[in-house]
N, C-alpha and C positions, 0 to 999 in steps of 0.2 A: 746089499745095501751097494750104491750106486756110489763110486769113490768121487770126492771133491778135491780140486788141484788149486793153488795159490802161488802166487808169485811173489818172491821176498825180495826187492831190491838191498842187497848189502855189499859194503865197502868192503867187508872182512874176506870173500872170496877170495883165496891168496894160492897158492902152488910153493911146499916146503919142500925144499932140498937138502936129504940126508946128508952125511959125511962119507968118506972113502971113495973109492974107485967109481961103485955103481951109483951113486948118487942118488939114491930111490926118493923115488915124488911121491908127496903126498899131498891131497886136496882137503883144505881145513875151511872152514865157515860157517854163518849158521842158515840152517834149510827153512828155518821160522822161530820169525823174531815174537816174544810174551812181550802184553802191555799195550801194544801202541797200537792204535786205530787206521784200519786200513782204509783208503780214500773209498768212494762211493761206490759199492757191486751192483749197481743196478737196482736198487732201490731200499738198500740197508748199507750199512757201515759194521764193519766185523773185527774183534780182538780176540786174542787168547787169553785166555787169564792164567800164571803163572804157576806151574804144578800140573798144568792138563797133558803134558805127555808121560807123566809119569807110569800112568795103567797100560797104555799101550806099546812104552818100549818092553814089558816083559812080555809080551804074545805074538811082536814083531817080527818077519825077519824081510825086512827092508831090500833095497834093491838100488845103487848107485847109477841112474843113468847119464847120459848124454842126449838133453833137445827131449827127454821122455821116448829115445828110440829105445825100444829093448833090444835092436841088434848089437848098440855100444854099451856094455854092462863095465861101469867103471869097479863097483865093488858091490857086496851082499854082507850080512848081518851074519848070517851062519856060517858062513867062512870066516869069518874073522877080517877082510877087507875093506868093512866099511863098519866104523864105530858112531853109534850114535848116543850123544848124554842131553840131560836136561840141568841148564842153570838156570839163572834168575833172570837170562837175557831171551832164552827162547831156547831151541832145539840146532846144539852142535854138531855138528859133522866131520868124522876124518876117514877118507877113502884112499887105500893105495890100487891107483888103478893099473891095468897093467903094463906091463914097458914094452908097448911098439909103437913103431913110426907112425900108425893111424894116430893112436894117442896124443902123444906130443906133438903132432901137427894140428890137430884138430880141438884137441880138448886144454893139452895145457900152457903152449904157449901163448893161443888166445885170452886166456885167464891173465895169465904174469904180464901180456901186454896191456891189461886193461879195456879191452874187445867185449871180454864177457864179465858182468859184474852182479848175475839177477842168478835167484835159485828157484826153483819151484817144488813142489813137497806134494803128494799125494795121501788121501787120507779119509777115513771113515770118522766121525762124531757119535759117541757115545750119549752125551750131554750137552745142552745149550742152552742159554738166557736169553729171552728176549726182553726188550722196550722196544716203550714206541710212543710220540708224542703226537697226541691226537689233533693238535693245531695245527703242527706242522706237517704231518703224517712218516715224521723222520723216525728211520726204526733201525735198530742196534744189537748186536747178535755180541753174545758173549761165550766160547765156546770155555767151557771148563772139564770137560772130559772127552780126548780122544780113545775111539775104539781100537783103530789100528793105523799103521802108517804103513805105506807100500813103496812108495819110493819117493829118492828126494834126486835133483836133477839139476847141474848147472843150465840154461839156457840162454838160447842166441837172443832170441826175439820173447818179451814178455806177451803171450796168449791172453786174450781175453775170460778171466774166469768161470769157469763152469757154474752156474751157483742157482740151478733147477732143483738141488737137493738142499740147499739153504732157505730158499723160495718154498719149498714147501713147507720145511719144517716153521715159517713163518708162518703161512696160512694154516699149521693144525693151531701153531700157538693164537692167532686172531680168533679165530674159531669158539675158542672157550672164551671172547669179550666178545659181546655181539655189541654194534652199533648202537648206541644209545639210538631215541627216536628225536628226531628235530623239535624243539618246543613248538614250531608253529603248526607241527606235524598234530600233536597231541592234541592242541587247541580246536585241529577242523574234526579230528576225530569224535572229540566232545559235542563239537556241537550238532557234528554229524546222527551223533546219537541221542540229542536234543531234537530234534526238526524231526525225524522219522516219528517218535509219538504221539508231540502236535499236528503232524498231518493227520493222524488217526484219528486225534478226538475231534479235528476238524472235521471231516468227514462223516465221523460218526454221529456228531453235530447236526450236522445239513442233512443228514438221514433221516435221522428223529423228527427233526422240524415237517419234512416230506410228510413224514407217517401222520403227524399230528393232522397237517391241515387236510390228506384225504378223510380220515374221521373226522371233524368239521363238517367237512362236504358232507361225506354218506349223511350224516343226524340230522343237516338241514330237509336232505330231500328227504 
């Protein structure tokens, strides 16, 4: 199943420094927010139901990356350097990044300065619910259960979300509820059904009259 990704603008993204000589740094913040509608994602809006992460957190081994770059790994669940938990607000992350000059310059300092304020997370969905207003065409998706969380990532620029998987899910949902025929189309279909037999009746009537006339001529002769 293809991984979906979403950008999350969160003001809570921050760097927390520990005490002591090492002053070990931790990146904290929400990787996903629950209960809030997204902006238009290209034909639909989306929200996460509280509790949707519970099952995925039991089976995932997510990585914390920077700008989704697999060459810049900030932490990993199985290593204990990435900790993910769910509360009423969404998916909260704590990352113990490598203590390197590269990470300090490229990741920690921009977050502390407020240059980087957004996150993105990669996931697959186990269950979702769709609704659609047939008059306006507005569709909404509620993710009720995630299958797996693949990565969480502070990002410099918000990339347009890849919604192919979601739109395919919407198409499958729509196929279960075919569009009703317009009222005028139904009337035209009924008129067409009536017109066909009437045409046949008239043709049969003319043919019968011709047969009667032909018999009359034959009888006179």
